[in-house]
N, C-alpha and C positions, 0 to 999 in steps of 0.2 A: 504494500500500500504506500503510495507516494502522496505526501501532503504538501500543498503549496503553503509557504509561510504567509500568514495573514499580514496585510498592510496596516491593520488597526493597532494602535498602541495600547488598546484596552484588552487585547487577547494575549496576555503574557503567559509564557510557559511556566511550568513549575520549576523554580530555581533549585529546589532541594533534590531533584532527580539527577541521575547520571546520564550525560550525553557524550556521544563521540562525534566530533566534527571531522570531516575528511576533505582533503583537497586532492583531486585526481590529476595526475600527469600521465603521459604515455607509458612510462616504464616504472613509475613509482607512485606512492601515495604518502601524503603527510597527514598526520592525525593529532588530535588533541582530545584528551578525556577530561571533561569538566564535571565537577560535582560540588554543589553548594557554592558556586561561583569561584571555586578553587581548581586550578589545574592539577590533576593527580598523575597524569602521564602525558607524554607527547613523544613524537618521533617520526621517522620515515621508514618505509618498507620499499625495497627495490627488488627487481627481477631482471636477470639477464635476458637478452634477446633470444638466446638459444633455448631457454627454459620457460618461455613466456606463457604458454597455454594455461590460463587460469591460475597462474602462480600468485598474482596479487589478490585474486579472489580468495584463494586459500589463506593467504596471510591476513587478509581482512577478517575472514571467518574466525581465525584464532583470536583476533582482537575482540570480536563480539562474544566469543566463548569466555574469554578471560574477564571482561569488564561487565558483561550483561547490562548494557545500557537501556535506558528508558526509550531513547530514540537516537537515530543517526541523522546528523545535519550535513547536507552537502550544498555546494553552490550550484545553482541551476545548470543543468547539463544539456539544454536544448540549443546551445549555440551552434552556429554554422561552422565555426572553426574547430569543432571537436573532430579530431581525426579518427580513423577506424580503431586504432589501438586504445585511445582514450575512451571511445564508446564501448569497447570490449570490457575495459576495467569497470566502467560505470555499470554496465549490465551485470558483471560478476558481483559488484557490491549490492546491487538491487536484489539479485537472487539470494545472496547470503542473508540480507535483512529479512526478506520474505520467509526464507527457510527457518529463521529463528523468531519469527513473528515480532520483529522490531520495526516500528514505523520509520519511514525514510522521509525526512523533511527537506524540501528543496527551497533554498533561499535565493531570490533573484539578485544578480550582481548589482542592480541599481539600489536595492535595499542596503547592501553592504556599503556602497559608496555614500549613500545618504546618511547612514549611521555615523560614519567617520568624518563627515563634514562638520559635525558638531565639535570635533576636536581639531578642526582645521588641518586635517590630514587628507591630502589629495593623491599623493604618489604612493606607490607600493611600499617604498622604504619608510615614508612618513607614517603610513598605517602600521607597519611593523614596529616602529619606534613607540607609537601610541600603545600598541599591545604590550610591549615590554614594560611600559610604565604602569599600565592597568593590571597586568598579570605578571608580577615580579618573578614568578616561578619560571617564566620563559625568557626573562631579560638576558641571561647569560648565553642563550642560544642564538641571539640576534647576530647575524653575520655583518661584516663591515659593509659599508655602502659600496656597491659595485661601480666600477668604471665602465664607461660605455662599451669598451672592447672586451670586457669580461662577461662570461656566462653567469647566469644566476646561480647562487649557492643552493645546494639541495635542501638546506634547512629553511629556506624561505617558504617551502610548502607547508611547514608547521605553522608559520605565521598566517598563511592564506587560510588554513583550516581554523585557526584561532579567530581570524577576522569574521568568518561566517558564524562561528559560535557566539562571539560577542554581539554581532548584529541581531541574531535571532533571540538570544537570551537577554538582550538589553543590559549587559554588564557594564 
């Protein structure tokens, strides 16, 4: 079951429940486990190209088994730019959530942007800095600001997942 996150500020989720927020990349996922507005775990999971068949789906399923969340929060996955690998990972996450009867909450990217505008955070790095201030458990994982010629650090997917969690849970 996929639930669209409501736009209304009056339909707040239950903050005392455990949530897993996930950011999907073609060969990895970043995740944050939040309970009582506190980050209890975060990290990334990778899979090699050679062993890709449902590898990330299995790794995500282990996260569901370990943390038994109230629901899973993901950024909306209906974008045109989602390549076939990313769509495969998203489908595996959906299957895992359905198999364990965990609701999957889809948050629109515009909701995330709108939420972080209140902190005057517009760029990806400004959003990550804001998350580091609001969630001190993640501050030490914040990578340095990348130069234009550098690729994005893999830990940024943790902050992408945390951004979706903060926007949905209104932390």
